[in-house]
N, CA, C and O of each residue as an XYZ file, in Angstrom:
484
protein
N       0.719     -1.486     -0.021
C       0.326     -0.220     -0.014
C       0.823      1.128     -0.001
O       0.808      1.816     -1.021
N       1.271      1.549      1.123
C       3.023      2.300      0.545
C       3.515      2.349     -0.705
O       4.372      3.231     -0.639
N       3.485      1.844     -2.044
C       3.699      1.591     -2.310
C       3.268      2.008     -3.222
O       4.089      2.335     -4.079
N       1.941      2.198     -3.505
C       0.853      2.728     -4.141
C       0.404      4.248     -3.799
O      -0.317      4.934     -4.522
N       0.724      4.474     -3.096
C       0.638      6.380     -2.187
C       1.445      6.665     -3.092
O       1.006      7.439     -3.943
N       3.287      6.037     -3.307
C       3.674      6.914     -3.004
C       4.200      6.624     -4.699
O       5.339      7.024     -4.942
N       3.581      6.085     -5.635
C       3.360      6.114     -6.476
C       2.680      7.458     -6.958
O       3.372      8.282     -7.556
N       1.378      7.691     -6.719
C       0.023      8.562     -6.852
C       0.530      9.625     -6.201
O       0.069     10.596     -6.800
N       1.411     10.114     -5.064
C       1.999     11.047     -4.813
C       3.082     11.935     -6.261
O       3.062     13.097     -6.668
N       4.242     10.252     -6.842
C       5.304     11.031     -7.887
C       4.506     11.387     -8.783
O       4.636     12.492     -9.310
N       3.484     10.501     -9.154
C       3.157     10.750    -10.198
C       1.843     11.521    -10.530
O       1.335     11.543    -11.651
N       1.480     11.988     -9.713
C       0.482     13.258     -9.492
C       1.772     14.502     -9.818
O       1.772     15.319    -10.739
N       2.491     14.376     -9.075
C       3.842     15.714     -8.511
C       4.101     16.054     -9.995
O       3.714     17.056    -10.597
N       5.011     14.771    -10.578
C       4.772     15.395    -12.385
C       4.490     15.920    -13.301
O       4.963     16.774    -14.051
N       2.877     14.816    -13.130
C       1.856     15.444    -13.750
C       1.510     17.388    -13.282
O       1.543     18.310    -14.097
N       1.241     17.502    -11.952
C       1.413     19.228    -11.959
C       2.380     19.931    -12.269
O       2.221     21.143    -12.415
N       3.526     19.379    -12.431
C       4.864     20.258    -12.787
C       4.604     20.434    -14.378
O       4.872     21.554    -14.813
N       4.126     19.491    -15.292
C       4.144     19.121    -16.527
C       2.871     20.103    -17.324
O       3.054     20.919    -18.228
N       1.301     19.656    -16.544
C       0.202     20.637    -16.902
C      -0.329     21.710    -16.289
O      -1.368     22.309    -16.565
N       0.538     21.932    -15.350
C      -0.558     23.012    -14.088
C       0.014     24.788    -15.233
O      -0.907     25.593    -15.366
N       1.139     25.112    -15.777
C       0.983     26.080    -17.083
C       0.846     25.828    -18.351
O       0.594     26.815    -19.042
N       0.924     24.914    -18.833
C       1.137     24.549    -20.097
C      -0.214     24.550    -20.443
O      -1.235     23.963    -20.084
N       0.168     25.554    -21.406
C      -1.064     25.438    -22.571
C      -1.615     25.391    -23.896
O      -2.507     25.986    -24.501
N      -0.322     23.978    -24.283
C      -0.462     22.945    -24.773
C       0.149     21.708    -24.316
O       1.226     21.732    -23.721
N      -0.423     20.719    -24.537
C       0.380     19.147    -24.255
C       2.060     18.875    -24.530
O       2.735     18.481    -25.482
N       2.301     19.287    -23.236
C       3.970     19.064    -23.218
C       4.789     18.035    -23.746
O       5.669     18.048    -24.606
N       4.085     16.733    -22.720
C       4.697     16.003    -23.699
C       4.502     15.686    -25.131
O       5.482     15.121    -25.617
N       3.621     15.866    -25.861
C       3.759     16.008    -27.230
C       4.828     16.823    -27.664
O       5.425     16.429    -28.666
N       5.363     18.337    -26.895
C       6.376     18.627    -27.012
C       8.112     18.445    -26.692
O       8.928     19.003    -27.426
N       8.469     17.737    -25.704
C       9.118     17.058    -25.707
C       9.580     16.052    -25.996
O      10.782     15.950    -26.244
N       8.363     14.583    -26.057
C       8.713     13.058    -26.625
C       7.807     13.187    -27.839
O       6.755     12.549    -27.848
N       8.229     14.184    -29.151
C       7.535     13.837    -30.306
C       7.718     12.411    -30.100
O       6.689     12.041    -29.535
N       8.421     11.508    -30.247
C       8.256      9.941    -31.052
C       7.340      9.420    -30.699
O       6.540      8.832    -31.427
N       7.250      9.586    -28.970
C       6.439      8.537    -28.139
C       5.344      8.974    -28.045
O       4.423      8.176    -27.868
N       5.057     10.476    -28.135
C       3.487     10.923    -28.410
C       2.790     10.373    -29.871
O       1.700      9.803    -29.834
N       3.450     10.575    -31.050
C       3.284      9.957    -31.832
C       2.950      8.501    -32.071
O       2.088      8.208    -32.899
N       3.541      7.659    -31.440
C       3.237      6.179    -31.480
C       2.312      6.162    -30.617
O       1.281      5.521    -30.820
N       2.559      7.004    -29.277
C       1.208      6.642    -28.462
C      -0.316      6.686    -29.023
O      -1.226      5.899    -28.761
N      -0.341      8.042    -30.028
C      -1.516      8.086    -30.564
C      -2.036      7.741    -31.852
O      -3.023      8.191    -32.434
N      -0.892      6.534    -32.335
C      -1.228      5.794    -33.106
C      -1.129      3.828    -32.543
O      -0.680      2.779    -33.005
N      -1.777      4.243    -31.453
C      -1.679      2.850    -30.595
C      -0.568      2.054    -30.300
O      -0.659      0.881    -29.939
N       0.478      2.668    -30.445
C       1.842      2.053    -30.360
C       1.733      1.251    -32.103
O       2.196      0.147    -32.388
N       1.381      1.700    -32.552
C       1.297      0.878    -34.112
C       1.142     -0.710    -33.802
O       2.076     -1.483    -34.017
N      -0.069     -1.125    -33.297
C      -0.509     -2.692    -32.535
C      -1.428     -2.851    -33.957
O      -1.674     -3.997    -34.335
N      -1.719     -2.187    -34.407
C      -3.250     -2.509    -36.179
C      -2.232     -2.956    -37.092
O      -2.184     -4.108    -37.523
N      -1.247     -1.850    -37.448
C       0.094     -2.264    -38.177
C       0.823     -3.717    -38.313
O       1.117     -4.404    -39.291
N       1.030     -3.932    -36.515
C       1.770     -5.227    -36.449
C       1.233     -6.526    -36.621
O       1.711     -7.639    -36.840
N      -0.195     -5.938    -36.417
C      -1.114     -7.172    -36.594
C      -1.541     -7.667    -38.241
O      -1.684     -8.775    -38.757
N      -1.650     -6.358    -38.721
C      -1.859     -6.619    -40.260
C      -0.529     -7.317    -41.082
O      -0.503     -7.634    -42.271
N       0.343     -7.428    -40.278
C       1.834     -7.404    -41.025
C       2.149     -8.802    -40.678
O       2.610     -9.399    -41.650
N       2.042     -9.588    -39.513
C       2.347    -10.579    -38.401
C       0.905    -11.375    -38.972
O       0.586    -11.943    -40.017
N       0.220    -11.060    -37.621
C      -1.046    -12.261    -37.063
C      -1.610    -12.072    -38.742
O      -1.146    -12.868    -39.558
N      -2.784    -10.826    -39.316
C      -3.676    -11.268    -40.415
C      -2.698    -12.036    -41.507
O      -3.068    -13.139    -41.912
N      -1.915    -11.682    -41.812
C      -1.344    -12.637    -43.028
C      -1.058    -13.729    -43.366
O      -1.162    -14.233    -44.484
N      -0.325    -14.571    -41.531
C      -0.368    -16.002    -41.026
C      -1.494    -16.211    -41.209
O      -1.659    -17.106    -42.037
N      -2.638    -15.680    -40.705
C      -4.157    -16.154    -40.574
C      -4.850    -16.280    -41.521
O      -5.866    -16.960    -41.380
N      -4.490    -15.538    -43.127
C      -4.556    -15.647    -44.585
C      -4.107    -16.928    -44.698
O      -4.830    -17.924    -44.728
N      -2.537    -16.902    -44.781
C      -1.540    -18.308    -45.505
C      -2.634    -19.398    -44.757
O      -3.570    -19.868    -45.403
N      -2.419    -19.715    -43.428
C      -3.081    -21.035    -42.958
C      -5.325    -21.318    -43.382
O      -5.933    -22.331    -43.727
N      -5.722    -20.170    -43.162
C      -6.853    -20.403    -43.698
C      -6.633    -20.746    -45.320
O      -7.406    -21.631    -45.689
N      -5.690    -20.208    -46.440
C      -6.325    -20.851    -47.388
C      -5.577    -21.777    -48.040
O      -5.462    -21.934    -49.255
N      -4.841    -22.660    -46.731
C      -4.130    -23.596    -46.705
C      -5.292    -25.124    -46.230
O      -5.463    -26.245    -46.709
N      -5.780    -24.471    -45.237
C      -6.957    -25.474    -44.297
C      -7.952    -25.360    -45.770
O      -8.348    -26.418    -46.259
N      -8.234    -24.358    -46.273
C      -9.340    -24.863    -47.294
C      -8.905    -25.004    -48.644
O      -9.756    -25.010    -49.534
N      -7.426    -25.144    -48.978
C      -7.052    -26.440    -49.979
C      -7.097    -27.781    -49.892
O      -7.437    -28.611    -50.735
N      -6.507    -27.979    -48.166
C      -6.609    -29.794    -47.836
C      -8.438    -29.740    -47.873
O      -8.969    -30.290    -48.837
N      -9.132    -29.227    -47.059
C     -10.945    -29.145    -47.417
C     -11.443    -30.141    -48.567
O     -11.928    -31.271    -48.621
N     -10.893    -28.656    -49.876
C     -11.365    -28.804    -50.657
C     -11.165    -30.057    -52.020
O     -11.978    -30.730    -52.653
N      -9.661    -29.934    -52.048
C      -8.445    -30.740    -53.076
C      -8.567    -32.630    -52.111
O      -9.040    -33.712    -52.457
N      -8.184    -32.364    -51.433
C      -7.736    -33.592    -50.152
C      -8.973    -34.442    -49.662
O      -9.374    -35.596    -49.810
N      -9.129    -34.001    -49.409
C     -10.833    -34.647    -48.202
C     -11.505    -34.585    -48.837
O     -11.849    -35.739    -49.090
N     -12.450    -33.427    -49.794
C     -13.455    -33.404    -50.037
C     -13.475    -34.578    -51.456
O     -14.000    -35.688    -51.370
N     -12.591    -33.897    -53.087
C     -12.000    -34.556    -53.904
C     -11.733    -36.192    -53.778
O     -12.432    -37.048    -54.319
N     -10.536    -36.444    -52.920
C     -10.006    -37.503    -53.244
C     -10.720    -38.416    -52.143
O     -11.624    -39.186    -52.468
N     -10.289    -38.299    -50.873
C     -11.309    -39.337    -50.043
C     -12.622    -39.051    -49.979
O     -13.226    -40.124    -49.981
N     -13.425    -38.072    -49.920
C     -15.191    -38.282    -50.176
C     -15.677    -38.885    -51.389
O     -16.564    -39.738    -51.369
N     -15.067    -38.430    -52.565
C     -15.043    -38.730    -53.608
C     -14.871    -39.794    -54.260
O     -15.587    -40.638    -54.798
N     -13.660    -39.583    -54.100
C     -12.803    -40.900    -54.161
C     -13.057    -42.611    -54.021
O     -12.808    -43.633    -54.661
N     -13.882    -42.100    -52.437
C     -13.906    -43.634    -52.023
C     -16.136    -44.129    -52.888
O     -16.713    -45.205    -53.042
N     -16.586    -42.607    -53.182
C     -17.593    -42.938    -53.712
C     -17.500    -43.462    -54.677
O     -17.907    -44.624    -54.637
N     -17.040    -43.054    -55.821
C     -16.473    -43.460    -56.985
C     -15.746    -45.042    -57.059
O     -15.545    -45.801    -58.007
N     -15.503    -45.129    -55.806
C     -14.976    -46.901    -55.717
C     -15.878    -47.161    -55.357
O     -15.602    -46.388    -54.440
N     -16.827    -47.522    -55.107
C     -18.937    -48.008    -54.444
C     -18.616    -47.816    -55.383
O     -17.759    -48.624    -55.741
N     -19.046    -46.530    -56.637
C     -20.122    -47.475    -57.690
C     -18.947    -47.640    -59.031
O     -19.378    -47.680    -60.183
N     -17.900    -47.703    -58.835
C     -17.616    -48.731    -59.954
C     -17.174    -50.152    -59.941
O     -16.723    -50.839    -60.858
N     -17.518    -50.572    -58.091
C     -17.447    -51.501    -57.381
C     -18.741    -52.407    -57.871
O     -18.848    -53.557    -58.299
N     -19.734    -51.265    -57.584
C     -21.235    -51.430    -57.821
C     -21.870    -51.857    -59.263
O     -22.703    -52.741    -59.458
N     -21.222    -50.949    -60.273
C     -21.005    -51.310    -61.712
C     -20.883    -52.945    -62.385
O     -21.532    -53.750    -63.053
N     -19.570    -52.786    -61.692
C     -18.863    -54.242    -61.552
C     -19.976    -55.419    -61.576
O     -20.318    -56.165    -62.493
N     -20.479    -55.299    -60.043
C     -21.358    -56.719    -59.936
C     -22.772    -56.209    -60.361
O     -23.791    -56.594    -59.788
N     -22.775    -55.608    -61.064
C     -24.052    -55.301    -62.022
C     -24.059    -56.145    -63.054
O     -25.095    -56.544    -63.587
N     -22.594    -56.556    -63.492
C     -22.859    -57.024    -65.265
C     -22.705    -58.367    -64.492
O     -22.325    -59.269    -65.239
N     -22.947    -58.847    -62.853
C     -23.243    -60.972    -62.916
C     -24.551    -60.726    -62.385
O     -25.228    -61.654    -61.944
N     -24.954    -59.534    -62.397
C     -26.437    -59.542    -61.730
C     -27.352    -59.592    -62.776
O     -28.282    -58.823    -62.533
N     -27.465    -60.092    -63.691
C     -28.089    -61.030    -64.920
C     -29.468    -61.204    -65.003
O     -30.231    -60.782    -65.873
N     -29.795    -62.090    -63.679
C     -31.221    -62.682    -63.561
C     -31.784    -64.026    -64.107
O     -32.826    -64.672    -64.000
N     -30.233    -64.163    -64.930
C     -30.347    -65.765    -65.945
C     -30.184    -66.614    -65.139
O     -29.742    -66.085    -64.119
N     -30.272    -67.445    -65.047
C     -29.979    -68.771    -64.083
C     -28.986    -69.800    -64.820
O     -28.405    -70.750    -64.294
N     -28.942    -69.481    -65.852
C     -27.609    -69.963    -66.862
C     -26.725    -69.586    -66.678
O     -25.748    -70.332    -66.615
N     -26.602    -68.053    -66.472
C     -25.135    -67.395    -65.900
C     -25.038    -67.697    -64.750
O     -24.011    -68.331    -64.509
N     -25.894    -67.449    -63.638
C     -25.314    -68.033    -62.292
C     -24.610    -69.346    -62.452
O     -23.403    -69.232    -62.236
N     -25.037    -70.694    -62.800
C     -25.170    -71.627    -63.331
C     -23.321    -71.729    -63.455
O     -22.451    -72.355    -62.850
N     -23.346    -70.793    -64.529
C     -21.696    -70.712    -65.231
C     -20.970    -70.497    -64.783
O     -19.819    -70.923    -64.883
N     -21.680    -69.300    -63.735
C     -20.429    -68.243    -62.556
C     -20.343    -69.322    -61.489
O     -19.177    -69.434    -61.111
N     -21.124    -70.104    -60.909
C     -21.050    -70.670    -59.955
C     -20.101    -72.363    -59.992
O     -19.739    -72.933    -58.962
N     -19.841    -72.937    -61.508
C     -19.202    -73.920    -61.884
C     -17.556    -73.234    -61.680
O     -16.654    -73.787    -61.050
N     -17.448    -71.804    -62.439
C     -16.099    -70.967    -62.824
C     -15.891    -70.744    -61.602
O     -14.770    -70.295    -61.364
N     -16.652    -70.913    -60.621
C     -15.950    -70.368    -59.670
C     -15.344    -72.099    -58.530
O     -14.251    -72.339    -58.018
N     -16.251    -72.673    -58.540
C     -15.960    -73.826    -58.131
C     -14.585    -74.801    -58.590
O     -14.024    -75.675    -57.928
N     -14.138    -74.075    -60.594
C     -12.659    -74.409    -60.630
C     -11.375    -74.188    -60.355
O     -10.340    -74.855    -60.393
N     -11.865    -72.420    -59.890
C     -11.299    -71.613    -59.199
C     -10.553    -72.275    -58.335
O      -9.348    -72.487    -58.201
N     -11.573    -72.572    -57.748
C     -11.300    -72.574    -56.074
C     -10.270    -74.261    -56.002
O      -9.415    -74.456    -55.138
N     -10.478    -74.855    -56.640
C     -10.300    -76.136    -56.887
C      -8.866    -76.842    -57.725
O      -8.398    -77.980    -57.682
N      -8.384    -75.431    -58.581
C      -7.452    -75.545    -58.714
C      -6.612    -74.483    -58.056
O      -5.491    -74.366    -58.550
N      -6.899    -73.686    -57.056
C      -6.028    -72.861    -56.266
C      -5.654    -73.971    -55.014
O      -4.486    -73.980    -54.626
N      -6.528    -74.805    -54.450
C      -6.764    -75.780    -53.458
C      -5.443    -77.243    -53.515
O      -4.840    -77.708    -52.547
N      -5.305    -77.760    -55.309
C      -5.081    -78.238    -56.043
C      -3.490    -78.117    -56.242
O      -2.771    -78.967    -56.768
N      -3.095    -76.880    -55.709
C      -1.342    -76.612    -55.747
C      -1.557    -75.663    -57.247
O      -1.054    -76.103    -58.281
N      -2.379    -74.274    -57.266
C      -1.924    -73.645    -58.348
C      -1.097    -72.483    -58.352
O       0.014    -73.007    -58.274
N      -0.970    -71.678    -58.377
C      -0.394    -70.032    -58.315
C      -0.416    -69.824    -57.170
O       0.550    -69.124    -56.867
N      -1.179    -70.130    -56.131
C      -0.643    -70.449    -54.767
C      -0.358    -71.329    -54.476
O       0.069    -71.493    -53.333
């Protein structure tokens, strides 16, 4: 509490000595660079636009590209296309003809016997 009171007394006396007889802002006259920086909010907006905003825009464009190109095109639509092609291939075997089903059954049995009796595998 003593330091707070001491800071109040020192700050108040410095302010009184600077502003009591002044007709214009004495800090702007004496510390022109600091006054300009304070009036411009220590150039926070310019620093923000130079660093944070540019970085944020770059990261958001990268995320948008990853989402649109990689995720949407390759993964989502790619898997959809694989299922579609597989379904189209299976549709060729779904003819509704008992003769086709019997033929495919015999071919399947022949392939199983070929592999079991020492074929390619």
